NUVO-957698 format. One record per residue (C-alpha): residue number from 1; x, y, z. Coordinates in Angstrom, 1 decimal, decimal comma. Last residue first. Example, Ala and Ser with C-alpha at 12.3 -4.5 7.8 and 13.67 -1.06 7.14 Angstrom:
BEGIN
- num_X_Y_Z
- 2_13,7_-1,1_7,1
- 1_12,3_-4,5_7,8
This chain:
BEGIN
- num_X_Y_Z
- 113_-4,1_6,3_-8,2
- 112_-1,4_4,5_-10,1
- 111_-1,9_0,8_-9,7
- 110_1,5_-1,0_-9,9
- 109_1,3_-4,8_-10,7
- 108_3,5_-7,7_-9,5
- 107_0,4_-9,3_-8,0
- 106_-2,5_-6,8_-8,3
- 105_-4,8_-8,7_-10,7
- 104_-4,1_-12,0_-8,8
- 103_-5,1_-10,3_-5,6
- 102_-8,5_-9,5_-7,1
- 101_-9,5_-6,1_-8,3
- 100_-12,7_-4,0_-8,2
- 99_-13,6_-3,7_-4,6
- 98_-10,1_-3,3_-3,2
- 97_-9,2_-0,9_-6,0
- 96_-12,3_1,2_-5,3
- 95_-11,5_1,2_-1,6
- 94_-8,0_2,4_-2,4
- 93_-9,4_5,3_-4,5
- 92_-11,8_6,3_-1,8
- 91_-9,1_6,2_0,8
- 90_-6,9_8,4_-1,4
- 89_-9,6_10,9_-1,8
- 88_-10,3_11,1_1,9
- 87_-6,5_11,5_2,7
- 86_-6,5_14,4_0,2
- 85_-4,8_14,1_-3,1
- 84_-1,6_15,2_-4,9
- 83_0,4_16,0_-1,7
- 82_2,7_12,9_-2,2
- 81_2,5_11,1_-5,4
- 80_0,0_8,2_-5,4
- 79_1,1_4,6_-5,8
- 78_-0,8_1,3_-5,2
- 77_1,8_-1,5_-5,2
- 76_1,0_-5,2_-5,6
- 75_1,8_-8,5_-4,0
- 74_5,5_-8,0_-4,8
- 73_8,2_-9,8_-6,8
- 72_11,3_-7,7_-7,5
- 71_11,3_-7,1_-11,3
- 70_13,7_-4,1_-11,2
- 69_10,9_-1,9_-12,5
- 68_8,7_-2,9_-9,5
- 67_11,4_-2,1_-7,0
- 66_12,0_1,2_-8,8
- 65_8,3_2,0_-8,4
- 64_8,8_1,5_-4,7
- 63_11,4_4,3_-4,8
- 62_8,6_6,6_-5,8
- 61_7,4_6,9_-2,2
- 60_3,7_7,8_-1,9
- 59_2,9_4,3_-1,0
- 58_0,1_1,8_-0,7
- 57_1,4_-1,7_-0,5
- 56_-0,8_-4,6_-1,5
- 55_-0,7_-7,4_1,1
- 54_-0,8_-11,0_0,0
- 53_0,8_-12,1_3,3
- 52_3,7_-13,8_1,5
- 51_4,4_-10,5_-0,4
- 50_3,9_-7,9_2,4
- 49_7,1_-8,7_4,4
- 48_9,3_-9,0_1,3
- 47_7,9_-5,6_0,1
- 46_8,7_-4,0_3,4
- 45_12,2_-5,5_3,4
- 44_12,8_-4,2_-0,1
- 43_11,7_-0,7_1,0
- 42_14,2_-0,9_3,7
- 41_13,1_-1,2_7,3
- 40_13,4_1,9_9,6
- 39_10,0_1,5_11,0
- 38_8,9_-2,1_10,1
- 37_7,3_-3,2_13,3
- 36_4,2_-4,3_11,5
- 35_2,1_-1,7_13,4
- 34_4,6_1,0_12,5
- 33_4,5_0,2_8,8
- 32_0,7_0,1_8,8
- 31_-1,4_-3,0_8,5
- 30_-4,8_-2,8_7,0
- 29_-7,8_-5,2_6,7
- 28_-10,5_-3,4_4,8
- 27_-14,0_-3,2_6,5
- 26_-14,8_0,2_5,0
- 25_-14,1_1,9_8,4
- 24_-10,8_0,0_8,3
- 23_-9,9_1,9_5,1
- 22_-10,4_5,3_6,7
- 21_-8,6_4,3_9,9
- 20_-5,6_3,0_8,0
- 19_-5,4_6,2_5,8
- 18_-5,5_8,4_8,9
- 17_-2,9_6,3_10,7
- 16_-0,6_6,3_7,7
- 15_-0,9_10,1_7,3
- 14_-0,2_10,6_11,0
- 13_2,9_8,4_10,8
- 12_4,5_10,6_8,2
- 11_5,1_9,5_4,7
- 10_8,0_7,5_3,5
- 9_6,8_4,1_2,3
- 8_4,2_1,7_3,5
- 7_0,5_1,4_4,2
- 6_-0,1_-2,3_3,9
- 5_-3,4_-3,3_2,3
- 4_-5,1_-6,7_2,9
- 3_-6,0_-9,0_0,1
- 2_-9,7_-9,5_-0,7
- 1_-10,0_-7,5_-3,9
């Protein structure tokens, strides 16, 4: 998959930074919520930011699943419940998605990891 990944949602900044660093080591273009200047933005605003850029959002925030259920367009959501995997495991799962799927596969799709 060639789209970038946006780390979004409600997890601490250290988690976002560790995920971003891990993905960047694999050559994946990543933007975190703080880097995009979206701290305090609503989930809908984060989705609206990511969509035209073709950025799949990784989140541990179940509210993003509601955005998907409501039919709000998005470039893709990769979801993993909080505290269910280590940072390294999440990075590995996101790399697999990036390698296996195209942006068209992820558009308006939720990938549960």
